[in-house]
N, C-alpha and C positions, 0 to 999 in steps of 0.2 A: 445477462443481467449486471451491472456492475453493484461492486460492493459500496457500501458508503465505511468510511476509513474512522477511526475511535474519535480522531481530532474533527473530522464534520460531521460526525452525532452528538459529539458535545456543544460545537457552534452552534448547531440547529436548537437544540434542548435548551441552550442559556437565549438564544433569540424567543422561543416560544413561550417561554415559562418566566421572565423575568426582562424581556424586552431588551434584553442585553447585546451589542451587538461588539465585535471586537473589528478595530483598523483592520485595510487592509494587511498590512506589513508584517501586523502581530501572525494573522491569520496564516497570509503564504508563511511565511518563516515558519510556523508553528507543520504546514503541511508540506513541505523539505523536509523537516527533520523526521519527521513520520516515514516520508519517501526513504530516507537513508536507511532508517532500522529497518522497514520491510525491503528492502534490497540485500543487506547487509544479511539479514536472516535467509533470506532464499539462496543467495549463496552458501552459506555455512550450512544450510541443510543440506545442500546439493553435494559442496565437499564433504560432509561427514554420513554420505551414507546414500542420500537419493541420487542413485546413478540412473537420471533416466536418457541416457548415452546409449545403455545397453542394447545388443543390437535382438532381442526381443524384446525390448520395453514398447508398449502400443503407446507411451506419450510422447511428442514432441518435444525437442528439444529447441526450449527456448532461451533469452537472455535473462537477467535478472529485470533487467529494466520494461525489457518486453513483459515477462510478468506481470508488472506494478501496473505498467499501460494496458493492460488487457482486463484486469482482475479492479481497479480503481478511476482509470481517467472517466470520465462521461464524456 
């Protein structure tokens, strides 16, 4: 099950509660910025101790881009 990003949640809440709709350009820019932050955090976490490449790790090795797509893309 894919997770909803905070930007998607806020957009949906504004639309549902106030009928407010973002233009596609604004929403796309916000989602792209959020994606960059999520990928940077993934890389930072991996660099600072989340070593899933250790031979005894049961977690599969994936790229930051793959992590984002598997977690947030619908």
